[in-house]
C-alpha positions in Angstrom: 0.8 -88.8 33.9 2.6 -91.2 31.6 3.6 -91.0 28.0 3.0 -93.4 25.3 6.0 -93.7 22.9 5.9 -95.2 19.5 9.2 -96.0 18.4 10.3 -96.3 14.7 13.5 -98.0 14.4 15.0 -96.2 17.4 17.3 -97.8 20.0 16.8 -97.6 23.8 19.9 -95.6 24.3 19.1 -93.0 22.1 15.5 -92.7 22.9 16.5 -91.9 26.5 18.9 -89.4 25.5 16.0 -87.7 23.4 13.9 -87.5 26.2 16.1 -86.6 28.6 17.4 -84.1 26.4 14.8 -81.3 27.2 15.9 -81.4 30.8 19.7 -80.9 30.5 21.2 -77.7 30.3 22.2 -76.0 27.2 25.9 -76.3 26.5 27.0 -73.2 24.5 27.0 -74.4 20.8 29.8 -73.5 18.7 29.0 -72.4 15.5 28.6 -75.0 12.7 30.3 -75.4 9.5 27.7 -75.7 7.3 30.0 -75.9 4.0 29.7 -79.6 3.3 26.2 -79.4 3.1 25.4 -76.3 1.4 23.7 -76.5 -2.3 25.7 -75.6 -4.8 23.9 -72.8 -6.9 23.8 -72.6 -10.7 25.2 -69.3 -12.6 23.2 -66.3 -12.0 20.7 -65.8 -13.9 21.2 -69.3 -15.0 18.2 -70.2 -18.0 15.7 -72.7 -17.5 16.0 -75.4 -19.7 13.3 -77.4 -21.7 14.5 -80.2 -24.2 11.6 -81.9 -26.2 12.3 -84.7 -28.3 9.6 -86.1 -30.7 9.6 -90.2 -31.7 10.1 -91.1 -35.3 9.0 -87.6 -37.5 10.0 -87.0 -41.1 12.1 -83.6 -42.1 8.8 -83.1 -44.1 6.2 -83.9 -41.9 5.3 -80.4 -39.7 3.9 -77.6 -41.5 6.4 -75.1 -39.8 8.9 -76.9 -42.5 6.4 -77.7 -44.9 4.4 -80.8 -43.8 1.2 -82.0 -43.7 0.3 -81.9 -40.2 -0.6 -78.5 -38.7 2.1 -78.3 -35.7 0.8 -74.9 -34.4 3.4 -75.1 -31.0 6.5 -75.5 -33.2 5.0 -72.4 -35.4 4.9 -70.4 -32.6 8.2 -71.2 -31.0 9.8 -71.0 -34.6 8.3 -67.2 -34.8 9.6 -66.6 -31.2 13.6 -68.6 -32.3 15.4 -69.9 -34.4 14.7 -72.7 -36.9 17.8 -75.1 -38.0 17.5 -76.9 -41.5 20.5 -78.9 -41.1 20.1 -80.5 -37.7 21.1 -83.9 -38.0 19.9 -87.2 -35.5 21.8 -90.5 -36.1 18.8 -92.4 -37.9 17.5 -94.4 -34.7 16.1 -94.2 -31.2 18.4 -95.4 -29.1 21.7 -94.0 -30.2 20.2 -90.6 -30.6 19.1 -90.4 -27.1 22.7 -91.2 -25.7 24.3 -88.8 -28.3 21.8 -86.2 -27.0 21.9 -86.5 -23.5 25.8 -87.2 -23.4 27.1 -84.9 -25.9 29.3 -87.7 -27.0 29.0 -89.9 -30.2 26.6 -92.7 -29.9 29.2 -95.6 -30.4 31.5 -93.8 -28.0 28.9 -94.2 -25.3 28.0 -97.8 -26.0 24.9 -97.6 -27.6 25.8 -97.5 -31.3 22.7 -100.0 -31.8 18.9 -99.6 -30.9 18.2 -101.8 -27.7 16.4 -104.1 -29.2 19.3 -105.2 -31.2 22.0 -104.6 -29.2 25.1 -106.7 -29.6 28.1 -107.8 -27.4 30.5 -105.2 -29.2 31.5 -102.6 -27.4 30.1 -99.5 -29.3 26.6 -101.6 -29.6 26.2 -103.3 -26.6 23.4 -100.8 -24.7 25.8 -100.4 -21.9 26.3 -96.6 -21.5 29.2 -96.4 -18.9 30.0 -93.5 -16.5 32.6 -92.0 -18.4 30.0 -90.1 -20.5 27.8 -88.4 -17.9 24.3 -87.1 -19.2 24.0 -83.4 -19.3 21.2 -83.9 -16.2 23.6 -85.0 -13.9 25.9 -81.9 -14.9 23.2 -80.0 -14.7 22.0 -81.4 -11.2 25.2 -80.9 -9.9 25.4 -77.7 -10.7 22.2 -76.0 -8.6 19.7 -77.4 -11.0 16.5 -79.5 -10.7 16.1 -82.2 -13.3 13.2 -84.3 -15.0 12.5 -86.5 -17.7 9.1 -87.3 -19.0 8.8 -89.7 -21.4 10.0 -92.4 -23.4 13.5 -93.5 -22.4 14.4 -96.6 -24.0 18.7 -96.3 -22.8 18.6 -99.2 -20.3 19.7 -102.4 -21.3 17.7 -105.2 -21.7 18.7 -107.0 -18.4 18.6 -104.0 -16.5 14.8 -103.7 -17.2 12.9 -105.6 -13.7 12.5 -104.8 -10.5 15.5 -106.7 -9.9 17.4 -103.7 -11.0 20.1 -102.3 -11.0 18.6 -99.2 -11.8 22.1 -97.2 -12.6 21.2 -96.9 -16.1 17.4 -96.1 -15.5 16.5 -91.9 -15.9 17.0 -91.7 -12.3 20.4 -93.3 -12.0 21.7 -90.9 -14.9 21.2 -87.5 -13.2 17.1 -87.0 -13.4 16.3 -86.5 -10.0 12.5 -86.9 -11.4 11.1 -89.7 -13.9 7.7 -90.4 -15.3 7.6 -92.2 -18.5 8.2 -95.7 -20.2 11.4 -97.6 -20.9 10.4 -99.1 -24.5 11.1 -98.5 -27.9 7.1 -97.8 -27.8 4.2 -98.4 -26.0 0.6 -98.2 -26.2 -0.6 -94.7 -25.9 -4.2 -95.1 -24.2 -3.0 -98.2 -22.3 0.9 -97.7 -21.6 3.4 -99.7 -19.7 4.6 -96.9 -17.4 7.3 -96.0 -14.1 7.7 -93.5 -12.0 11.3 -93.3 -11.4 11.7 -96.9 -10.8 8.4 -98.4 -9.7 5.9 -99.9 -11.7 2.6 -97.6 -12.5 -1.0 -97.8 -13.7 -1.5 -94.7 -15.7 -4.1 -92.3 -14.0 -7.9 -93.6 -14.4 -10.3 -91.9 -17.0 -12.2 -92.8 -20.1 -10.6 -90.1 -22.4 -6.8 -91.0 -21.5 -4.2 -90.4 -24.0 -0.2 -91.1 -23.1 0.7 -87.3 -24.7 -1.7 -85.4 -22.6 -0.8 -87.2 -19.2 3.3 -86.3 -20.1 2.3 -82.8 -20.4 0.0 -82.5 -17.8 3.4 -84.2 -15.4 5.3 -81.7 -16.6 3.2 -78.5 -16.0 3.1 -79.9 -12.6 6.5 -80.5 -11.8 7.4 -77.2 -12.9 5.0 -75.5 -11.3 5.8 -77.6 -7.8 10.0 -77.0 -8.8 9.1 -73.1 -9.1 6.7 -72.8 -5.9 9.3 -74.5 -3.6 12.3 -73.0 -5.3 11.6 -70.0 -7.2 15.4 -68.9 -7.5 16.6 -72.4 -9.0 16.5 -73.1 -12.4 15.3 -76.5 -13.9 16.1 -78.9 -16.9 13.0 -80.8 -17.9 13.5 -83.0 -20.8 10.2 -84.3 -22.4 10.5 -87.3 -25.0 7.3 -88.2 -26.4 5.8 -91.5 -27.6 4.1 -90.1 -30.8 4.3 -90.4 -32.8 5.9 -93.9 -33.2 4.1 -96.5 -33.5 1.1 -97.4 -32.7 -0.6 -94.6 -34.3 -3.1 -94.1 -31.8 -4.7 -90.5 -31.2 -8.3 -89.4 -30.0 -10.9 -89.5 -32.6 -11.5 -85.8 -32.6 -7.9 -85.4 -34.2 -7.9 -88.0 -36.8 -11.5 -86.1 -38.2 -9.6 -83.1 -38.6 -7.7 -85.0 -41.8 -10.3 -87.0 -43.7 -9.6 -87.0 -46.9 -6.8 -84.8 -46.7 -4.5 -87.9 -48.3 -6.8 -89.3 -51.2 -3.7 -87.9 -53.4 -1.4 -90.1 -52.6 2.5 -90.2 -51.5 3.5 -89.1 -54.7 1.8 -86.0 -54.8 1.7 -85.1 -51.1 5.7 -85.5 -51.5 5.6 -83.2 -54.3 3.2 -80.7 -52.2 5.4 -80.7 -49.3 8.6 -79.9 -51.3 6.8 -77.1 -52.8 5.9 -75.5 -49.7 9.2 -76.2 -48.2 10.5 -73.7 -50.8 7.5 -71.3 -50.0 8.8 -71.1 -46.4 12.3 -71.2 -47.5 13.2 -74.1 -45.3 14.9 -75.3 -48.2 17.0 -73.4 -50.6 15.7 -72.6 -54.0 18.0 -74.8 -56.2 16.9 -78.0 -54.1 16.0 -81.1 -56.0 13.7 -83.7 -54.9 14.8 -87.0 -54.8 13.4 -89.6 -56.8 11.2 -92.2 -55.2 13.1 -95.5 -54.8 12.3 -98.3 -57.0 11.5 -101.0 -54.2 8.4 -98.7 -53.1 5.2 -98.7 -55.3 3.8 -96.0 -57.0 0.5 -94.5 -55.9 -1.1 -95.1 -59.3 -0.5 -98.9 -58.9 -2.6 -99.7 -55.9 -5.8 -101.3 -55.9 -8.8 -98.7 -54.7 -9.4 -100.6 -51.5 -5.3 -100.2 -50.9 -5.5 -96.4 -51.6 -8.3 -96.1 -49.0 -6.6 -98.3 -46.7 -3.6 -96.0 -46.6 -4.9 -92.8 -46.9 -6.6 -93.7 -43.3 -3.2 -94.7 -42.1 -1.5 -91.3 -43.2 -5.0 -88.8 -41.7 -4.0 -90.8 -38.4 -0.5 -90.4 -38.9 -1.1 -86.3 -39.4 -3.2 -86.4 -36.6 -1.2 -88.0 -34.1 1.6 -85.7 -34.8 -0.4 -82.8 -34.3 -1.8 -83.9 -31.0 1.6 -84.5 -29.9 3.2 -80.8 -31.0 -0.3 -79.6 -28.9 0.5 -81.4 -26.0 3.9 -79.7 -26.1 2.3 -76.2 -26.9 0.7 -76.4 -23.0 4.3 -77.2 -21.9 5.4 -74.0 -23.3 2.0 -71.8 -22.8 2.9 -72.8 -18.9 6.0 -71.7 -18.9 4.6 -68.2 -20.2 1.7 -67.8 -17.7 4.5 -68.5 -14.8 6.9 -65.4 -16.5 9.3 -68.0 -17.1 9.2 -68.3 -21.0 11.8 -65.7 -21.4 14.5 -66.9 -19.5 14.0 -70.5 -21.0 15.8 -72.0 -23.5 13.0 -74.4 -25.4 14.9 -76.5 -27.9 12.6 -78.4 -29.5 13.8 -81.1 -31.7 11.2 -82.9 -34.4 11.9 -86.8 -34.3 14.8 -88.6 -33.0 15.7 -89.9 -36.5 13.7 -89.6 -39.8 10.1 -91.0 -40.7 9.9 -94.6 -39.8 8.8 -97.4 -43.5 8.4 -100.2 -40.8 5.0 -100.5 -41.2 5.8 -102.0 -44.2 4.9 -101.7 -48.2 1.2 -102.2 -47.3 0.9 -100.4 -44.5 -0.4 -101.8 -41.3 -2.8 -102.6 -38.0 -0.9 -104.4 -36.1 2.9 -103.7 -37.3 4.7 -106.1 -34.9 3.3 -109.9 -36.0 4.4 -108.4 -39.9 8.0 -107.5 -38.9 7.7 -110.9 -38.0 6.8 -112.2 -41.0 3.1 -112.3 -40.0 1.4 -110.5 -42.7 -2.6 -109.5 -41.8 -4.7 -110.5 -44.8 -6.1 -107.1 -47.2 -9.5 -108.1 -46.4 -8.8 -108.3 -42.5 -7.4 -104.7 -42.7 -9.9 -103.8 -44.5 -12.3 -105.0 -42.0 -11.1 -103.1 -39.7 -10.2 -99.9 -41.1 -12.6 -97.7 -38.9 -10.6 -98.6 -36.2 -7.2 -96.9 -37.2 -5.9 -95.0 -34.4 -7.8 -96.4 -31.9 -7.3 -98.3 -28.8 -7.4 -101.9 -29.7 -5.7 -101.2 -32.9 -1.6 -100.8 -33.6 -1.2 -99.3 -36.7 1.3 -98.0 -38.9 2.0 -95.9 -42.3 2.7 -97.5 -45.2 6.3 -97.4 -46.2 5.9 -94.8 -48.8 4.3 -92.0 -46.4 7.2 -92.1 -44.8 9.5 -91.4 -48.0 7.2 -88.7 -48.3 7.8 -87.2 -44.7 11.0 -86.9 -45.6 10.8 -85.0 -48.6 13.4 -83.9 -49.9 16.1 -86.7 -48.8 16.3 -90.2 -49.5 15.2 -93.0 -47.5 13.9 -93.1 -44.2 14.3 -93.9 -40.3 17.5 -96.5 -39.5 19.5 -95.5 -43.3 21.8 -94.0 -41.8 24.0 -93.2 -44.7 21.1 -90.5 -46.1 19.8 -87.8 -45.1 16.3 -89.0 -44.8 17.2 -91.4 -42.1 19.4 -88.3 -40.2 18.0 -84.7 -41.2 15.1 -83.5 -38.4 13.9 -80.0 -38.2 15.0 -78.5 -35.1 13.5 -75.3 -33.6 15.4 -73.6 -30.5 13.6 -70.3 -28.3 15.1 -68.0 -25.7 13.7 -64.3 -26.0 16.3 -63.2 -23.5 19.0 -63.8 -25.5 17.7 -64.8 -29.1 16.6 -62.0 -31.0 16.5 -63.0 -34.3 13.3 -64.3 -33.6 12.1 -66.3 -37.1 15.5 -66.6 -38.1 17.1 -69.8 -39.9 20.3 -71.3 -39.5 21.9 -73.6 -42.2 25.1 -74.4 -40.1 25.9 -78.1 -39.7 24.6 -79.6 -36.3 24.5 -82.8 -34.7 22.5 -84.3 -31.5 25.7 -84.6 -30.1 25.7 -80.7 -30.0 23.0 -80.2 -27.5 24.5 -80.9 -24.6 27.8 -78.2 -25.0 25.2 -76.0 -26.3 23.3 -75.9 -23.0 26.6 -75.8 -21.0 27.8 -73.0 -22.6 24.2 -71.4 -22.7 24.2 -71.9 -18.6 27.7 -70.8 -18.3 29.2 -74.7 -16.8 32.2 -76.1 -18.5 31.8 -80.1 -19.2 34.0 -81.5 -16.5 36.7 -83.8 -16.6 35.7 -85.8 -14.0 32.6 -86.8 -12.7 31.4 -88.9 -9.8 35.4 -89.4 -9.0 35.1 -90.9 -12.7 37.5 -89.5 -15.7 35.1 -88.6 -18.7 35.7 -89.1 -22.1 36.0 -86.0 -24.1 32.7 -84.7 -25.7 32.5 -84.5 -29.4 29.7 -82.3 -30.3 30.2 -78.3 -30.8 28.0 -75.7 -29.1 25.2 -74.0 -31.4 25.3 -70.9 -29.1 27.6 -69.1 -32.1 24.8 -69.6 -34.3 22.7 -67.9 -32.1 23.4 -64.1 -33.1 25.1 -64.7 -36.5 23.4 -66.4 -39.2 26.3 -66.4 -41.8 28.9 -67.3 -39.0 31.6 -70.3 -40.3 29.8 -73.8 -39.1 31.9 -75.4 -36.1 30.6 -79.0 -36.4 32.9 -79.8 -39.3 33.0 -83.5 -39.0 30.8 -86.1 -38.3 30.0 -90.2 -38.8 26.8 -91.9 -38.7 26.2 -95.9 -38.7 23.0 -98.1 -38.5 22.8 -101.8 -39.3 26.1 -101.0 -41.9 25.0 -98.1 -43.3 27.1 -95.3 -43.0 28.6 -92.3 -43.7 31.1 -89.6 -42.9 30.1 -85.4 -43.4 33.3 -83.3 -43.8 33.6 -79.4 -44.6 30.0 -79.4 -46.6 30.9 -83.1 -48.5 29.3 -86.1 -47.4 29.9 -89.6 -48.1 27.3 -92.6 -48.0 27.0 -96.5 -48.2 24.3 -98.0 -48.2 24.7 -101.8 -46.4 21.7 -104.2 -47.5 18.7 -103.6 -44.7 15.3 -102.3 -46.0 14.0 -100.1 -43.5 10.3 -102.4 -44.3 12.0 -105.6 -44.4 11.3 -108.2 -42.0 13.5 -107.8 -39.2 14.8 -111.1 -38.2 17.1 -111.5 -40.9 20.6 -111.8 -40.7 23.0 -109.9 -43.1 26.0 -111.4 -44.6 27.4 -109.2 -47.3 30.5 -108.0 -47.3 31.3 -104.4 -46.5 33.7 -104.6 -48.8 31.0 -105.1 -52.0 28.8 -101.5 -50.7 29.1 -98.7 -53.1 29.8 -95.5 -52.1 28.1 -92.2 -53.3 29.4 -89.0 -53.1 27.8 -85.4 -52.5 28.7 -82.0 -52.2 25.8 -80.6 -49.3 27.1 -76.9 -49.7 25.1 -76.7 -53.4 23.4 -80.0 -52.9 21.0 -79.9 -49.9 19.0 -83.1 -50.8 21.8 -85.2 -51.9 20.5 -85.7 -55.1 23.7 -85.7 -57.4 26.3 -88.4 -56.7 29.8 -87.2 -57.8 31.5 -90.3 -57.1 32.1 -90.7 -60.8 33.4 -87.5 -61.1 35.6 -87.4 -58.0 37.2 -90.6 -57.1 40.2 -89.1 -55.4 38.1 -87.0 -52.8 35.5 -90.1 -52.6 38.9 -92.1 -51.3 39.7 -89.3 -48.6 36.3 -89.5 -47.5 36.3 -93.3 -46.7 39.5 -93.4 -45.2 37.9 -90.5 -42.9 35.6 -92.5 -42.1 37.5 -95.6 -40.9 39.5 -93.3 -38.9 36.4 -91.7 -37.2 34.9 -95.6 -36.9 38.2 -96.5 -35.5 37.9 -93.7 -32.9 34.6 -94.2 -31.9 34.3 -97.7 -31.3 32.1 -98.5 -34.6 34.4 -101.1 -35.5 34.0 -103.7 -36.3 31.1 -103.1 -38.6 28.5 -106.1 -38.9 24.8 -105.9 -40.4 21.8 -107.0 -38.6 22.3 -109.8 -36.3 19.9 -112.1 -34.2 22.6 -113.3 -32.0 23.6 -110.7 -29.2 26.1 -111.9 -27.2 24.6 -110.4 -24.4 23.1 -110.8 -20.8 20.3 -113.1 -21.0 17.5 -111.7 -18.7 15.9 -114.8 -18.6 19.5 -116.3 -17.2 18.6 -119.4 -19.4 15.8 -120.8 -17.1 13.3 -123.3 -18.3 10.9 -123.0 -15.7 10.5 -120.2 -13.1 8.0 -119.7 -10.1 6.1 -116.2 -9.7 3.9 -114.8 -7.0 1.7 -112.0 -6.6 3.7 -108.8 -6.5 5.7 -110.1 -9.6 4.7 -107.3 -12.0 6.7 -105.3 -14.9 8.7 -108.7 -15.6 10.3 -108.0 -19.2 9.3 -110.4 -21.9 13.0 -111.4 -22.3 13.0 -112.2 -18.8 10.2 -115.2 -18.8 11.2 -118.2 -19.9 11.6 -118.4 -23.5 7.9 -119.4 -24.9 8.6 -118.7 -28.9 9.1 -121.5 -31.3 8.8 -124.4 -29.0 5.9 -126.0 -26.4 5.0 -124.8 -23.1 3.1 -124.6 -20.1 1.7 -122.3 -17.7 -0.3 -123.4 -14.0 -1.2 -121.9 -11.3 -2.4 -122.6 -7.4 -5.2 -120.4 -6.6 -8.2 -120.3 -3.5 -11.3 -118.7 -4.8 -14.3 -117.5 -3.4 -17.8 -116.6 -4.2 -16.6 -112.9 -5.3 -13.2 -114.0 -7.2 -12.3 -112.5 -10.3 -9.3 -110.5 -11.8 -6.0 -111.2 -13.8 -4.2 -114.4 -12.3 -1.1 -114.4 -15.4 -0.8 -112.2 -18.3 2.3 -111.3 -20.9 1.9 -108.8 -23.7 -1.1 -106.5 -24.5 -3.4 -105.9 -27.1 -1.5 -106.1 -30.0 -0.3 -109.8 -28.7 -0.1 -111.8 -26.0 -2.4 -114.0 -23.3 -3.7 -113.5 -20.0 -5.1 -116.5 -17.8 -8.2 -114.8 -15.5 -11.2 -115.2 -14.0 -14.2 -113.6 -15.2 -17.1 -111.8 -13.7 -19.3 -115.0 -13.7 -16.2 -116.5 -11.5 -14.9 -118.4 -14.8 -11.6 -119.4 -15.8 -10.3 -117.6 -19.0 -6.7 -118.2 -20.7 -7.2 -115.4 -23.9 -4.4 -115.4 -26.7 -3.8 -113.1 -29.1 -2.0 -113.3 -31.7 -1.4 -109.9 -33.8 -4.6 -110.1 -35.7 -4.8 -113.3 -37.2 -6.5 -115.2 -34.7 -7.6 -114.6 -30.9 -8.4 -117.6 -28.7 -10.6 -117.8 -26.0 -10.7 -121.0 -23.8 -13.6 -120.8 -21.1 -14.2 -123.4 -18.8 -17.0 -123.7 -16.0 -17.7 -121.5 -13.0 -15.1 -122.2 -10.4 -16.1 -123.5 -7.1 -14.8 -121.7 -3.7 -12.0 -123.4 -2.4 -8.5 -124.7 -3.6 -8.2 -124.9 -7.5 -5.6 -125.5 -9.9 -5.6 -124.3 -13.5 -3.1 -125.2 -16.5 -2.7 -123.9 -19.7 -0.8 -126.2 -22.0 0.8 -125.3 -25.6 1.7 -128.4 -28.0 4.3 -126.8 -31.0 3.5 -128.1 -34.1 6.8 -129.4 -35.5 10.0 -127.9 -36.2 11.5 -124.3 -37.3 9.8 -120.8 -36.6 6.7 -119.0 -36.0 4.8 -122.6 -36.2 1.1 -123.0 -34.8 -0.2 -125.6 -32.2 -2.8 -126.8 -30.3 -3.6 -124.7 -26.6 -5.7 -126.1 -24.0 -7.1 -125.2 -20.9 -7.1 -127.7 -17.9 -8.7 -127.0 -14.4 -8.0 -129.3 -11.6 -6.2 -131.6 -14.0 -9.3 -132.0 -16.3 -9.3 -130.3 -20.0 -12.1 -127.7 -20.1 -10.9 -126.3 -23.4 -8.9 -126.3 -26.4 -8.3 -124.8 -29.9 -5.3 -124.5 -32.3 -3.2 -121.8 -33.2 -2.3 -121.1 -37.4 0.9 -119.7 -36.1 2.8 -117.9 -33.3 5.4 -115.1 -32.9 9.0 -115.7 -33.9 10.6 -114.0 -31.7 8.4 -111.7 -29.2 4.7 -110.5 -28.5 5.8 -106.9 -28.0 8.9 -104.8 -27.3 7.2 -102.8 -24.5 4.4 -105.1 -22.5 5.5 -107.2 -19.8 4.4 -110.7 -17.6 2.5 -109.8 -14.6 0.7 -111.7 -11.8 -2.3 -110.8 -10.2 -2.5 -107.6 -12.6 -2.4 -106.5 -16.0 -0.1 -103.6 -16.6 0.1 -101.8 -19.8 -2.7 -102.6 -22.6 -5.1 -105.5 -21.7 -4.1 -108.9 -23.2 -7.4 -110.4 -22.0 -10.9 -109.6 -22.6 -12.0 -108.0 -19.7 -15.1 -106.8 -18.5 -16.0 -103.6 -19.5 -16.7 -102.3 -16.1 -13.0 -103.8 -15.1 -10.3 -101.4 -13.3 -7.7 -100.7 -15.0 -5.2 -103.3 -14.7 -8.5 -106.1 -13.5 -6.0 -107.0 -10.3 -7.2 -110.2 -9.2 -10.0 -109.7 -5.8 -11.9 -112.1 -3.7 -9.1 -114.8 -3.5 -5.5 -115.8 -3.2 -3.3 -116.6 -6.0 -0.5 -118.9 -4.4 1.9 -119.4 -7.2 2.3 -119.3 -11.3 4.9 -121.5 -12.9 6.2 -121.0 -16.7 7.8 -123.7 -17.9 9.3 -124.8 -21.2 8.3 -128.2 -22.4 
């Protein structure tokens, strides 16, 4: 009886050999040398490592460090381990993450600027070389499984697409598993997600939230890893989107904080300060630094402004509490599996200080306000009940950020002062750390985490990784602090720099120079102020915990020495030349300067920057489609619920073009139901005049006949979002269109065929 053979890429010769093999006499087999394929094992007893990094959390926000948000998971880990109250980040997102994972100073790793404002200077390009290997890659090569869940934000803009390259994606930087998002932020209810390097939709369900999803995935991965390789340790990096804007959190969590912030930010800051002293997380002689003159006093607000601000802060605190609870679930899963005792659990409460980017008046759609498109107070009050919900993109008033950075000056992005760089940290390792609930006040920095992990595991930092010689590690292991609260600090010198704000720490002293960029200023401004005109301040942090007493006039010689030391460190770490914020990057253009591009079904998750530019100009969109009586779904879209547009067929077979201009106006152009067969849809936008952010006229044409038209009072100066993408046939991330209530996630085009989609400048 014959056999049916199905071949999959096997040559006839090879197939014949395999079929003949059973009938051949077996020759004595020589002992195989398997040394080359043996997996390298981790050192005996090596601990698991969980590294948690929250986003945009101030020093005084979490209850563990005196804050108003109940962080019960952080509280529990602190009781089991150590609290660090002099730990530092870089003052902004991407540089902190690069420094954290590589153990190098951020500029030395090539990521001295947040990816959204990278430029062509080597230290600011966003291009991390292979001479600064991540701790994940080192651990992977030394017997660990590795996984990253959540925010990445370390891949250059021109490499974030399905065209790659993928070298600087998490899976190219040592992580065997990645599930999360690439940009600086994402919608928490409808996120833009990747599994490895593949764009994916979030899992279905009405009660979805990204923080919960990330915890679920982390726990699933840990359980699977332990089931398959129980003797193999793992490294899990969990970087939440919380509590970066948009502030989005399940309603029941917000209800817990109703009315908790009616006292205002000035009083809240005093309350946080008092709790910090009571908890002992700041010295008893610490001074509370005053509110900057550029921030309004709570008493100057109108009743409506106070009501709106209070509601924003309620959601903000709820977001932090909810995020912390998900971290607690991960910790509990380790306890349930019996792995917690030999797990180093590092919980860093923020990648910088609290963010003041919500503006002086707060926002329900802050990306527009950052581009000079502020919302009206009436409009915000009309939508006050939407704060924290899926159809808002809210951010707190800048003064709330300042209050949550108590007792320090300034906020996120201000690298010159501790409000931008001082973040709490808790480390738990029951097997080795016995001073449960202890406080550590040695100077620490995010670049210390990589050498800390390697020393704890028992691995030397390699001189070469994958054939590439490595740059020196800049951080200092904190393992020495695990057993001795009074051990002299070993990290003696550290520079800081973001947007020209700069500081230098050395042996307990800090010199600080604020440049020009206000953290709540419009992001499109160009900074041309000479650095020589900046005023330097001097602080003795040994006696002045909160950076409150400027000693520059009393000790000019020390200040001059510190300034010289900053320049020395800057020269050694690719910080020079200094430059303020610039809107000209000099980096590769993801769109390659294209004025026209054609896309086909399957083109999804194309970065907004990779599409022909549609800002500050006229443009057109056209699509050839074949429809039936059952056609509906997305044809092409860019952006999301906060801002963007979508061309789609609704449930009545009508062509619809929706354009969302933040919270200023939403346009819906609707045509008549399409007849089955070939149809050509076109959208034209005629820009009104010259300059930035002008309005214009939108028109929808069906088979060369105008179907609908409407005007826009303004348009984005730079972008719809920093995280949503351009898609054909599907809407990934949050919905840019007003799709039917029962539409599936993504509202994929069905019941017809999309031939092509053309985008062109006009």
